C-alpha positions in Angstrom: 0.0 -0.1 0.1 2.7 2.4 0.9 4.6 1.6 -2.3 1.5 2.2 -4.4 0.8 5.6 -2.7 4.5 6.7 -3.4 3.9 5.6 -7.1 0.8 7.7 -7.1 2.6 10.7 -5.4 5.6 10.3 -7.9 3.4 10.3 -11.1 1.6 13.5 -9.8 5.3 15.1 -9.1 4.2 16.3 -5.6 7.0 15.0 -3.8 10.3 13.3 -4.5 10.4 9.7 -4.2 13.4 10.1 -1.5 11.2 12.3 0.7 8.2 10.0 0.4 10.0 7.0 1.5 11.7 8.6 4.6 8.4 10.1 5.5 6.5 6.6 5.3 9.5 4.6 6.7 10.4 2.4 3.8 13.6 2.3 1.9 14.1 3.7 -1.6 15.6 0.5 -2.8 12.8 -1.4 -1.7 10.3 1.0 -3.7 12.2 0.8 -6.6 12.5 -3.0 -6.5 8.8 -3.3 -6.3 8.1 -0.9 -9.1 10.3 -2.9 -11.4 9.1 -6.3 -10.4 7.2 -7.9 -13.2 3.5 -9.2 -12.7 2.9 -12.2 -11.1 1.5 -15.2 -13.1 -1.7 -15.0 -10.6 -2.1 -11.3 -11.3 -2.0 -11.8 -15.1 -4.6 -14.9 -14.6 -6.6 -12.6 -12.4 -6.8 -10.0 -15.1 -7.8 -12.3 -17.8 -10.4 -14.0 -15.6 -11.8 -10.7 -14.6 -12.3 -9.7 -18.4 -14.2 -13.1 -18.8 -16.4 -12.5 -15.8 -17.2 -8.8 -16.8 -18.1 -10.0 -20.2 -20.2 -12.9 -19.2 -22.1 -10.6 -16.5 -22.8 -8.5 -19.2 -23.8 -10.8 -21.9 -26.3 -12.5 -19.1 -27.7 -9.2 -18.4 -26.5 -8.9 -15.0 -28.5 -11.6 -13.5 -25.8 -14.2 -12.8 -24.3 -14.6 -9.1 -21.4 -16.4 -8.0 -22.8 -20.0 -8.5 -23.9 -19.3 -12.0 -20.7 -17.4 -12.8 -18.7 -20.4 -11.4 -20.9 -22.7 -13.8 -20.5 -20.5 -16.8 -16.6 -20.1 -16.3 -16.5 -24.0 -16.1 -18.6 -24.3 -19.2 -16.1 -22.2 -20.9 -13.2 -24.5 -19.7 -11.9 -22.1 -17.1 -11.6 -24.3 -13.9 -11.4 -22.0 -10.7 -12.8 -22.2 -7.3 -16.0 -20.4 -6.4 -14.1 -18.2 -3.8 -11.9 -16.8 -6.5 -15.0 -16.1 -8.7 -16.5 -14.3 -5.6 -13.3 -12.3 -4.9 -12.8 -11.1 -8.7 -16.7 -10.4 -8.8 -16.3 -8.4 -5.6 -13.4 -6.4 -7.0 -15.1 -5.5 -10.2 -18.2 -4.6 -8.2 -20.5 -7.1 -9.7 -23.3 -9.2 -8.1 -26.0 -11.2 -9.0 -29.6 -9.8 -9.3 -31.8 -10.7 -6.2 -35.5 -11.4 -7.1 -38.3 -11.2 -4.8 -39.4 -14.4 -3.1 -42.6 -15.8 -4.6 -45.3 -17.5 -2.6 -46.8 -17.1 0.7 -46.8 -14.0 2.7 -43.9 -13.7 5.2 -44.6 -15.5 8.5 -45.6 -14.2 11.7 -43.4 -14.6 14.6 -44.1 -17.8 16.8 -45.2 -15.6 19.7 -48.4 -14.5 17.8 -49.9 -18.1 17.4 
């Protein structure tokens, strides 16, 4: 988090990197190592899956929740856990449509019997 904040401030040229690292208590070499590190395989896979999930959510008119999205990904040949689908959908700000329950009226509390 600190390195990301430093990167944002450095892009805006508000403060020098050395000053921000000193104030936040991190080393400059650590910041530059973080900045120059390539993205991990997991981050690349998450980005690819996020694009697939966003496309499927739009194509299915915003209806699918985690269970249906997990089934949709499985039908596309993407075998991932439901927890990962939940995390990616939460990151994207997507959620399934909740429909109103059909049937009888809500039940009364037991004390009114």
